[in-house]
C-alpha atoms as one frame of an Amber mdcrd trajectory, in Angstrom:
protein
 -15.684   8.779  -2.893 -13.765   5.544  -3.241 -10.616   5.123  -5.291  -8.892
   2.037  -6.658  -5.249   2.652  -7.500  -2.783   0.429  -9.356   0.775   1.008
 -10.506   3.135  -0.800 -12.827   6.419   0.372 -11.311   6.569   3.548 -13.383
   3.072   5.097 -13.396  -0.040   5.091 -11.199  -3.634   4.891 -12.434  -6.827
   5.448 -10.451 -10.502   4.637 -10.839 -12.874   6.747  -8.751 -16.469   5.879
  -7.881 -19.131   6.986  -5.414 -18.099  10.603  -5.925 -19.955  13.180  -3.786
 -21.355  16.381  -5.295 -22.904  19.531  -3.869 -25.305  20.541  -6.626 -23.444
  20.024  -9.893 -19.958  20.586  -8.423 -17.738  17.816  -7.049 -16.313  18.422
  -3.565 -12.808  17.832  -4.925 -10.568  15.949  -7.316  -8.268  12.998  -6.691
  -5.058  12.241  -8.570  -2.221   9.734  -8.206   1.454   9.772  -9.148   4.261
   7.215  -8.823   7.792   8.442  -8.164  10.889   6.880  -6.656   9.055   3.745
  -5.560   6.324   5.722  -3.791   2.690   6.334  -4.696   1.147   9.716  -3.870
  -2.637  10.008  -3.853  -3.624  13.676  -3.683  -7.022  15.245  -2.929  -7.641
  18.827  -4.027 -10.844  20.482  -2.814 -12.807  22.556  -5.312 -14.332  25.088
  -2.900 -13.274  27.010   0.177 -15.028  24.727   2.684 -13.060  22.561   5.110
 -13.223  18.817   4.409 -12.536  15.913   6.759 -10.732  13.095   4.949 -10.606
   9.487   6.157  -8.289   7.026   4.462  -8.456   3.235   4.556  -5.602   1.384
   2.916  -5.324  -2.186   1.771  -2.662  -3.551  -0.532  -2.231  -6.730  -2.519
   1.316  -7.512  -3.619   1.442  -9.316  -6.955
């Protein structure tokens, strides 16, 4: 799964693509929040399996 995240200084929005499924169920969900000048991107798994997460970050200041 890949996620593009943007924020406007008060809220964060994400677009997710390349999502991975096992059968008809996604491996997890991704959400983003903006609070106190920080962005939190959270992954919540949908099953009981262990998942390895790798994060690559790049930022463009506008």
